[in-house]
C-alpha positions in Angstrom: -21.6 56.2 -60.0 -18.7 58.4 -61.2 -21.1 61.0 -62.7 -23.2 61.1 -59.5 -20.1 61.6 -57.5 -18.8 64.3 -59.8 -22.2 66.1 -59.4 -22.1 65.8 -55.6 -18.5 67.1 -55.4 -19.2 70.0 -57.8 -22.3 71.1 -55.9 -20.6 70.9 -52.5 -17.6 72.8 -53.7 -19.8 75.5 -55.3 -21.6 76.0 -52.0 -18.5 75.8 -49.7 -15.4 77.1 -51.4 -14.6 80.4 -49.6 -15.6 83.5 -51.6 -12.3 85.2 -50.8 -8.9 83.6 -50.8 -7.8 82.3 -47.4 -4.7 83.9 -45.9 -1.4 82.2 -46.7 -1.0 78.8 -45.0 2.5 79.9 -44.2 1.1 82.3 -41.5 -0.4 81.3 -38.2 -3.8 82.8 -39.2 -3.8 81.2 -42.6 -2.7 77.8 -41.3 -5.7 77.7 -38.9 -8.0 78.9 -41.7 -6.8 76.1 -43.9 -7.2 73.7 -41.0 -10.9 74.8 -40.6 -11.3 74.2 -44.4 -9.9 70.7 -44.0 -12.4 70.0 -41.2 -15.3 71.1 -43.5 -14.0 68.6 -46.1 -13.8 65.9 -43.5 -17.3 66.6 -42.3 -18.6 66.0 -45.8 -16.3 62.9 -46.1 -14.4 64.6 -49.0 -11.0 65.0 -47.3 -9.8 61.5 -48.1 -12.3 60.0 -50.5 -10.3 56.9 -51.3 -9.6 55.9 -47.7 -11.8 53.3 -46.0 -14.9 54.6 -44.4 -13.5 53.6 -41.0 -10.8 56.2 -41.4 -13.0 59.0 -42.7 -13.1 58.2 -46.4 -15.6 56.8 -48.9 -13.8 53.7 -50.3 -13.9 55.6 -53.6 -12.3 54.2 -56.8 -9.2 55.7 -58.4 -11.5 57.1 -61.2 -13.6 58.8 -58.6 -10.6 60.3 -56.9 -9.4 61.7 -60.3 -12.9 63.2 -60.8 -12.8 64.8 -57.3 -9.4 66.3 -58.0 -10.7 67.8 -61.3 -13.6 69.4 -59.6 -11.5 70.5 -56.6 -9.0 72.4 -58.7 -11.6 73.7 -61.2 -13.5 75.2 -58.3 -10.4 77.1 -57.1 -10.5 75.4 -53.7 -7.8 76.2 -51.1 -4.5 74.4 -50.9 -4.4 71.3 -48.8 -2.5 72.1 -45.7 -2.4 68.5 -44.5 -0.8 67.1 -47.6 2.4 65.9 -45.8 0.2 63.5 -43.8 -2.5 62.8 -46.3 -0.3 62.2 -49.3 3.0 61.0 -47.8 2.7 59.6 -44.3 -0.8 58.0 -44.8 0.3 55.7 -47.7 3.4 54.8 -45.7 1.2 53.7 -42.8 -1.1 51.7 -45.1 2.0 49.9 -46.3 4.2 49.6 -43.2 2.1 50.7 -40.2 0.4 48.5 -37.7 -3.4 48.3 -37.4 -3.2 50.1 -34.1 -1.2 52.9 -35.7 -3.7 53.3 -38.5 -6.7 53.2 -36.2 -5.1 55.8 -33.9 -3.5 58.2 -36.5 -5.5 58.2 -39.7 -8.9 59.4 -38.4 -7.2 62.4 -36.7 -5.2 63.1 -39.8 -8.3 63.0 -42.0 -10.1 65.4 -39.6 -7.2 67.8 -39.5 -6.8 67.3 -35.7 -3.2 66.4 -36.4 -1.4 68.2 -39.2 2.0 66.7 -40.0 5.4 68.1 -40.8 8.3 66.4 -42.6 11.5 66.1 -40.6 14.1 64.7 -43.0 17.0 67.2 -43.7 19.6 68.1 -41.1 22.2 70.9 -41.0 24.9 68.5 -42.4 22.5 66.1 -44.2 20.4 67.8 -46.8 20.5 66.0 -50.2 22.6 63.3 -48.6 19.9 62.0 -46.3 21.9 58.9 -45.3 24.5 61.2 -43.6 22.0 62.3 -40.9 23.3 62.4 -37.3 20.1 62.8 -35.2 20.1 59.8 -33.0 17.6 57.7 -31.0 18.8 55.7 -28.0 16.9 52.8 -26.7 15.0 53.4 -23.4 12.3 51.8 -21.3 9.4 51.3 -23.7 10.7 53.6 -26.4 13.5 55.8 -27.6 15.2 59.0 -26.5 15.7 61.2 -29.5 18.2 64.0 -29.8 19.4 66.1 -32.7 18.4 68.8 -35.2 16.3 68.9 -38.3 16.0 71.8 -40.7 13.9 73.0 -43.6 11.0 71.1 -42.2 7.9 71.9 -44.2 4.8 73.0 -42.3 6.7 72.5 -39.0 6.2 76.1 -37.9 2.5 75.5 -37.1 2.0 71.7 -37.5 1.1 69.3 -34.6 3.3 66.3 -35.3 6.3 65.2 -37.5 7.7 62.1 -39.1 11.4 61.6 -39.9 14.4 59.3 -39.9 16.8 58.9 -36.9 19.9 56.8 -36.4 19.2 54.0 -34.0 22.4 52.0 -34.6 25.4 54.2 -35.0 27.6 51.2 -35.8 25.7 50.2 -38.9 26.4 51.2 -42.5 25.1 54.5 -43.7 21.8 53.3 -45.0 21.2 50.8 -42.2 20.5 51.4 -38.6 18.0 54.1 -39.4 14.5 54.1 -37.9 11.3 55.9 -39.0 9.8 57.7 -36.0 6.8 59.9 -35.3 6.8 62.6 -32.6 4.8 65.5 -31.3 6.0 69.0 -32.0 4.8 70.2 -28.6 6.3 67.2 -26.6 8.8 67.9 -23.8 12.3 68.5 -25.2 11.1 69.7 -28.7 11.9 73.2 -29.8 10.6 74.6 -33.1 12.3 77.7 -34.6 10.5 79.1 -37.7 12.6 80.0 -40.7 11.5 83.4 -41.9 11.8 83.7 -45.7 12.4 86.8 -47.7 8.7 87.5 -47.9 8.3 87.3 -44.1 6.4 84.0 -44.1 7.4 80.9 -42.3 6.6 77.8 -44.4 9.6 76.0 -43.0 11.2 75.6 -39.5 14.1 74.0 -37.7 13.3 71.4 -35.1 15.6 70.7 -32.1 15.2 67.6 -30.0 16.7 67.1 -26.6 16.1 63.5 -25.3 12.5 63.5 -26.6 10.7 60.3 -25.7 9.2 58.4 -28.6 7.2 55.3 -27.5 7.6 52.0 -29.4 4.1 52.5 -30.7 5.3 55.5 -32.7 8.0 53.6 -34.6 6.8 52.8 -38.2 8.0 49.4 -39.3 10.9 47.6 -37.6 13.7 49.6 -36.0 16.6 49.7 -38.4 14.4 49.5 -41.5 13.8 53.2 -41.8 15.7 53.8 -45.0 13.5 51.4 -47.0 10.3 52.9 -45.5 11.5 56.4 -46.2 12.1 55.6 -49.8 8.5 54.4 -50.0 7.4 57.8 -48.6 9.5 59.5 -51.2 7.9 57.4 -54.0 4.5 58.8 -52.9 5.9 62.3 -53.1 6.9 61.8 -56.7 3.7 60.0 -57.5 0.3 60.9 -58.6 -1.1 62.1 -55.3 0.5 65.5 -55.6 0.3 65.7 -59.3 -3.2 64.9 -60.3 -4.3 65.9 -63.8 -7.0 68.2 -62.3 -4.3 70.5 -61.0 -2.8 71.0 -64.4 -6.1 71.2 -66.3 -7.2 74.0 -64.0 -3.9 75.9 -64.5 -4.1 75.4 -68.3 -7.7 76.6 -68.3 -6.8 79.7 -66.4 -4.1 80.4 -69.0 -6.7 80.1 -71.8 -9.0 82.5 -69.9 -6.2 85.0 -69.3 -5.3 84.9 -73.0 -8.9 85.6 -74.0 -9.3 88.4 -71.5 -6.1 90.1 -72.6 -7.3 90.3 -76.2 -6.4 86.9 -77.7 -3.0 87.8 -79.2 -2.6 85.5 -82.2 1.2 85.4 -81.6 0.5 83.5 -78.4 -2.2 81.2 -79.7 0.2 78.3 -80.4 1.8 78.4 -77.0 -1.5 78.7 -75.2 -2.9 75.8 -77.2 0.1 73.7 -76.5 -0.3 74.2 -72.8 -4.0 73.2 -72.9 -3.3 70.1 -75.1 -0.4 69.0 -72.8 -2.7 69.1 -69.8 -5.4 67.3 -71.6 -3.0 64.6 -72.8 -1.8 64.1 -69.3 -5.4 63.7 -68.2 -6.2 61.1 -70.8 -2.9 59.2 -70.1 -3.8 59.1 -66.4 -7.3 57.8 -67.1 -5.8 55.1 -69.3 -3.4 54.1 -66.5 -6.4 53.9 -64.2 -8.1 51.7 -66.6 -5.1 49.4 -66.8 -5.0 49.2 -63.0 -8.7 48.4 -62.9 -8.2 45.5 -65.4 -5.3 44.2 -63.2 -7.4 44.0 -60.1 -7.1 45.7 -56.7 -4.0 47.8 -56.2 -1.7 47.6 -53.2 0.1 50.0 -50.9 3.6 50.0 -52.4 3.0 51.2 -55.9 5.6 53.9 -55.8 8.4 51.4 -56.5 6.5 50.0 -59.4 6.3 53.5 -60.8 10.0 53.9 -60.9 10.1 56.1 -57.8 11.0 53.4 -55.3 13.4 50.6 -54.8 15.9 49.8 -57.4 14.4 52.0 -60.1 11.7 49.5 -61.0 9.7 50.6 -63.9 12.6 51.8 -66.0 12.0 51.4 -69.7 8.5 52.9 -69.5 10.1 56.3 -70.0 10.3 55.8 -73.7 6.8 54.4 -74.2 4.3 56.6 -75.9 2.5 57.1 -72.6 5.7 58.0 -70.9 6.5 60.6 -73.6 3.0 62.1 -73.3 3.6 62.4 -69.6 7.0 64.2 -70.1 5.7 66.6 -72.7 2.5 67.3 -70.7 4.5 68.7 -67.8 3.4 72.3 -67.0 6.7 73.4 -65.6 7.2 76.6 -63.6 8.3 79.6 -65.7 7.1 81.9 -68.3 6.1 81.6 -72.0 9.4 81.8 -73.9 10.2 81.8 -77.5 7.9 82.1 -80.5 5.4 79.8 -82.1 6.8 78.3 -85.4 6.8 74.8 -86.9 8.2 73.0 -83.8 5.3 74.2 -81.7 2.7 73.1 -84.3 4.3 69.7 -84.8 4.5 69.1 -81.0 0.8 70.1 -80.6 -0.3 67.8 -83.4 1.8 64.9 -82.1 0.4 65.3 -78.6 -3.1 65.5 -79.9 -2.8 62.4 -81.9 -1.3 60.5 -79.0 -3.9 61.7 -76.6 -6.7 60.6 -78.9 -5.1 57.2 -79.2 -5.3 56.6 -75.4 -8.5 54.7 -74.3 -10.6 56.5 -71.7 -12.0 54.3 -69.0 -15.5 54.2 -67.7 -14.4 53.4 -64.1 -11.3 52.8 -62.0 -10.3 50.1 -59.6 -11.8 49.7 -56.2 -9.6 51.1 -53.5 -7.7 48.4 -51.7 -5.3 48.1 -48.8 -3.0 50.8 -50.2 -5.8 53.2 -50.8 -3.6 56.3 -50.1 -1.1 55.7 -53.0 -1.8 56.2 -56.7 1.8 56.8 -57.8 1.7 53.9 -60.2 -0.4 56.0 -62.5 2.6 58.3 -63.5 2.5 61.9 -62.7 3.8 64.5 -65.2 7.0 62.6 -66.1 7.9 59.2 -67.3 7.0 56.4 -64.9 6.6 58.8 -62.0 10.2 60.0 -62.1 11.2 63.7 -62.3 10.8 64.7 -65.9 13.5 66.4 -67.9 12.7 70.0 -68.7 12.6 70.8 -72.4 15.7 72.7 -73.5 17.0 74.2 -76.7 15.0 74.5 -79.9 11.4 73.8 -80.1 10.5 74.7 -76.5 7.0 75.9 -77.3 5.3 76.3 -73.9 5.6 76.5 -70.2 3.0 77.4 -67.6 3.4 78.6 -64.0 1.4 76.4 -61.6 0.9 78.4 -58.3 1.1 76.5 -55.0 -2.0 78.3 -53.7 -4.7 78.2 -56.5 -7.0 81.2 -56.8 -10.1 80.8 -54.7 -13.5 82.3 -54.6 -15.7 79.6 -56.0 -15.0 80.5 -59.6 -14.5 77.5 -61.8 -11.5 77.3 -64.2 -12.9 74.9 -66.8 -13.8 77.6 -69.3 -13.6 75.5 -72.4 -11.1 74.5 -75.0 -8.0 76.4 -76.1 -7.9 79.0 -78.8 -7.7 77.9 -82.4 -4.0 77.7 -83.0 -2.5 79.9 -85.7 -1.8 78.2 -89.0 
């Protein structure tokens, strides 16, 4: 089944990935071009392959989702403009939303009829989210919301937003918060794009003046917003935004660039290390998928189990061999520093041995109730947590992973890395 699905996805992407790169999704033109791309994915039921068919998906397994991600990034397909909704809000709705909310919101999300923005930070509550002051006052059949949000990703052109608001000002900092959904074109909402140095507007400020939010757009119970928001954050740190396919494609592009530029032997170790790191992460994730399959259907709240959620569950896995593979397989932003040398060769050999030791599954688990969240299979980093960046001696490789992958239907799986220098 996985091989047939891979062939279907590869053929569809080869026929439909735009020949020329789409304009930046941080422009009005580019945002709508990416929305049109999402709609073409949805028409082929490839936008959310793991979701239930009733919501626009295919009930695909985790193994099939990994396959799709590999093919998607290898084909150089456009960035996913709807990822705030698809990868963050949707798993939250699977875990905490009502059946009515899922039926109403998820099909429109999958079809890109509604693209979502995040509305977390405030002018005086950035990293300290619990200090937020935006409030929601109880009204007839809902809430009247007032306040300001800033650095809201995708808000300049998105349709709707999700965020935290204080509904009980007398409660302790992390209590009395509620998780609300609202339209960005509703009465009382003003959106002010934040123009960055390059002139694009990937973020915006949102101002709310007694905006009515009906009870049907409260996720979970009023006052339980902090716990629900931490679940959303666990999905952000999980696998859904860090699939191995993304890193494999970037490493393969580096190999291709190295070959086209003459194959400098002085860079061979570092290029090989990058490719092996990405491959190790792929094998580790496949092994995690196999363990999930053996454990049975997976649920909606796996972020906490990955160490990205409540109480730091999952600590201790950081020092397991699989966790170390994940850490060392991170392709962090930057440039290729330093020289080859013994440390680079030792790390490459160690990673290769560990990667070969990981079993590769034939299939993954069936998607269950929490079909939007795969954060339990750790992303690049131990147990889904943010990995430490390598420092000091022995830093052998880094690789810049662009937000917008190159497009044009050209695949980036051009084969194994160069033979490392001896």
